[in-house]
C-alpha positions, 0 to 999 in steps of 0.5 A: 872787433866791433864790425865782427860783433855787429855782423854776427848780431845782424846774422843772428837777428836775421836767422831769428826773424826768419824762424819767427816768420816760418813759425807764423806761416805754419800756424796760419796754414791750419785753416787751408782745407776749410774752403774746400770742405765748404765748397764740397758741402755747397755743391752737394747741397745744390745737387740734392736740391736739383735732384729734388726739383727734377723728381718733382718736375719729372712726375708732373711732366709724366702726369701731363703726358699721360693726360694726352689722348693716345700718348704713351709714357715710359 
């Protein structure tokens, strides 16, 4: 009878331990999407910065092209 009780106790503790690990894993999953959101914000920021630099450089280049005698700019 002691062996049966020991086995039953071990099974019960294993099930409880597994349940606690699953609950802890579910609690830790709440922050899964934050890295994706931060990456999207960074990429959008750099794209906006690149567009602003393009506009500034583009107008300068067109200005220089217009100063060349005989050159036509679109």
